Structures are given as C-alpha cells and as structure tokens.
N, C-alpha and C positions, 0 to 999 in steps of 0.2 A: 696821020699824026704819029709821030714816034712816042711810044709809052716808056715810062721810067718807074723803077722801084727805087725810092730815095733812101739813102742813109743820111739822115738829118740830124742836126744838133746845133746848138751854140757851140762857137769855138772852144776847144780844150775840155770837151766833154766825153770823149772816148770814141769818136767816129773812126779813128784809125784802127783801133782794136776791132771794131765792128767790120770794117773792110776786109781785115784779114780773116775774120770768122766766116764772113760771106763767101769770100773767094775760096777758102778751103771746103766750105760746105757745098758749094754749087759747082765748082770747077775742078780741074786736075792741076793743081798747083805744082806738085812734085818738088823739085828742087829749085825751080825757077820762080822764086818768091817775088822777084822784081816784077813779074807779070801781074802782081796784085794791083799795081797802078793802072793797068789796062783792063783787068776784070771788073773793078770797081773804081772807076776814074773820078777824080776831083774836078767837078764842072768849073771850079774857079780859075783853074790853070790848064785845062785839058786842051790839046790840039790834036787834030787828026781824026780819023773815023773811029767809030764805036765797034769793037770787034766781038764782045761776049755778050750775050742776051740769056736770059732765063724765061723760057716759055714765051718768048716773043717781046719781052721787055728788057731794057737795058738798066743795070744798076749803076748808081752814080752817088757820090757824097755831094752834100751842100750844107752850107751855114745860112742860107738865105731864109728870112721869114717866109712862111708858106705863101702869102699873097704877093711876094716879090719874085717868085718863080717866073721864068719866061713863059708866056702863054703857049708857045709852040711846043713846050715839052709837058705832053699829058702824063698826069700821075696815076699810075695803076695801083701803087701801094707805097707805104712809107714805114721805115723803122725809125722811131725817133729816140734818141739817147739823152737822158737827162743826168746831170751830175751836180752834187752839192756846190752851190756858187762860191763857197769860200775856197773849195779845192779848184774851181775854175779860175778865180782870180789869182790864187797862188801860182797855178800853172801859166797863166797869162803873164804874170810878173816875171817868172823865169824865162819865158819865151821873148819878152821885150828886153831882157837883160839889162836892167838899170845898173848905172855905174855907181850910185851912191844910195844911202837911205832915203834922201830928199826925192831922188827920182822914183824910188819905190813908193813912197808916200803919194806922189803925184798920181801915179798909175791907180792906187787904191782910191784916191779922192775922185778921179775921173769916173771909176766904176760906180762909186757911191752917188755921183751926180747924175749920170746918164744911164747907169746899168750896163754899161758897155764901154768900149774904147773906139776911137777913130784910128783908121778908117772903117773899122767893122760896123759901127752903128748906123750912120746915115749914108755915107759915101758908098759902101759896098751893100747896104741893105740887109744886114744881119739883125739890126735893131737892138733892143736891150735883151738882157737875159730872160726876163720875165715875159716880154712881148714875143720874143722868139718861141718860147715854150708855148704860149697861149695860141700863136698863130697856127701851130701844128696840132695842138691837143684840144683846143677849145672851140674851133670853127666847126660849123657844118661842113661835111665833106662827102664826096662821092666815091671814095677810095678806101681800101683796108689800111688799118694803122696798128702797128705794134709799138707800145710804149716801153721803153726798158730804162730803169735807173741803173747807172753805172755801178753803184755799191752792191746792188742786188746781183749783178753779174760777177762781181768779185767774190761774194759769198758762195753763190751757187752757179758756177759757170756751166756745169754739165746740164743742169735744169734749164738754163736760159738758152743754151745752144739747141736744146731740144725744142723749146718754145719757138725759136727763130725757125727752125726746120719745119715745124708743124705750119707755121704762118705762111711760109713760102711753098708749101706742099712738097716738101723734100723727103723721100724715103731715106731716113737716117736712123739705123739700128744703133745699139750701145757701142759697137765697135767703131762706127763712123763718128759718133760723138766724141768718143775718146781720141780719136785721130784729130779731130778739129781742135779739141781742147789742147792736146799736147803741141800742136802745130802753132798755137796762138798764145802761148804763155808769155808773160812779161819777159823772161829771160830769153826765149826763143826769138822775140821780136827784137829785143836789144841786140842780140847777136846779129840779126839781119841788118839793123841800122849800122852797126860797125862794119859789116861786110860791105854794104853798099857804099858807105861813106870811104872806107879804105880803098876800094877798087874804083871808085868814081862811076860805078854803073848807075844807070837811070832807074829809079825806083821810087816808092813811096816816100822813103825818108830823105832821099836826095832832093825830092821835090819840096819837102817840108823844111829841111834843115837850113839854118841861116849860116852860111859859110863865112860871113864877114864877122861873125861873133865867135871868138876862140872858146874852145872847150864847151860849146853848146851841145847839148844832147836832147834830142826830141823825147826819147824814152828816158825819163828821169827816175821815176819810182813805181808809178802805176797804182799807188796805194791810195786808200781813202783816209782823210784826216791829216794829210801832210801839212796843211797850212798851219797847224799848231805848232809846228817847228820853225816856221818862217815869219809869222806875224806876231805882233805884240798883243797883249790882252786889249789894249786900246783900239788897235786896228781891227781886231776881231769883233769887238763891240760895234765899231763903226760900220762893218759890213753887215752884221745881223740887223742893225738898226735899218739898213736899206732894204735888205732882201728877206728879212724876217717873216712877213705874212706869207710869201710864196713858199719859202722854206718850211714853214708850219703846215701848210696845205699839202706839201709833198712828203711830210714825215721827218724832215730834217731837224726839226726843234721839237 
C-alpha cells in the first residue's frame, strides 16, 4: 500500500505555503519552482504518476477530513495547518470573488450556518472548519502528527521550518533553514505566481488561480488579521459567535 505524508488543512489556511516549504526543504527545487506542484501535489486535482518521495512516502496536499481519506492511501505522517477562522473566511470570500456586499454577506452567512461552504463541506468531504480540525487533531491515530498554526509560522518562520525539518528527520542546519525561508517568503511566492500566470506555465498557482475572475490573485497579503480591514464589526461578531468556542481553545480569543 502506498504511504503518504499529508499536508492537511481546511481550505485557505496556508497549505500552499507549506507545500513550498516542504519542497525546498526536501528536494532540489532550484529555479524550477513550477515543479513544486509535482513534489507536493494536490490530490484533489492531481493526474499522473507520483514522482517524488521522501524516505519511501509521497507528500501530498489535502483538505479532506481525516476520516474521508481514501482507504488505499496509507498515512505515515501528517502536518496539519490551522489558521484563524476569520482570516479563513476573509480569504474564502476573496476567492469566491463576490460581486456585491449582499453576495459577501451570503458567504459569511453560509459559513456561520454550516462552518464551511459548498461544495467544500459535504460534496467534497472537507466538512466544517471545526470538524476538519478535530478529525486530524482529535482522533486516535497510528501516525505521526505535527500541528502548526499559521500565525505562529508568520511570527517565527525559522523556528517552525526547523521544527518541520526535525519532524521529517531532515538534516537541516542554519544555512539550509535560511535558504528555505528566503525561498518561501510572501514576496518570493507572489513573484512566482506572477511568473506562472504571465507565462502560462503549469504550476501551483496556475492550478489554483481562477482565470475567469479578472484581477484575481491567489497570493493576496499572507498576513494575519486581514479580516479586520474587510468585515464590519457586525460581521466579525457574527463569525465569532459561530467559531468562538474553538477559537478560544486554540488561543485566538
């Protein structure tokens, strides 16, 4: 049975950043950054053979709840990325590109009703933000797990790159960690998105980008707390009312 090391998260939580970190940490990326999509493929749209493995296990990104993973894909280990749900909703709203304040409010209302959006929630099996987290972090499991909060990565990227290296048994000295950091900053990844889109090359961002939506950029800001600039006080209160208990348990409140 094929073994996997998962990069798992609810959508819009930082898994793309983690894919780039892992690719640079484990493999020889050099200038061919489009190869990141092959080194750490997205199982939701991947076609073709898996080419890159780390000590006999393939790395792959998923948003599936843990219990919805295909049975044929044996889990060796997982890195689970958690992000403040208000920033998740903000990023999701931008991704859906609403045409009016009313459409934006509808997206927020759906998040508050189900904890997710369709087709993510039931059709694709990602489930709600809370249940996705619990499925990966709260169940008994027979595999190694590293839980990373997006905001901690932003504050201490070198520290967390080191933790990831240790988790995957990678020999990474300070020079290697600095290389991975420099190769995966927001500005570097934004440049890569612009390069891929401009050339039409197949890559992580051309997979993710919504070409039917003008001026859409997958790499928006990468910061924490951006929702405060996009949502009204009432909308923030509405979201906290829904997600507050889990936010508090994770240190977001």
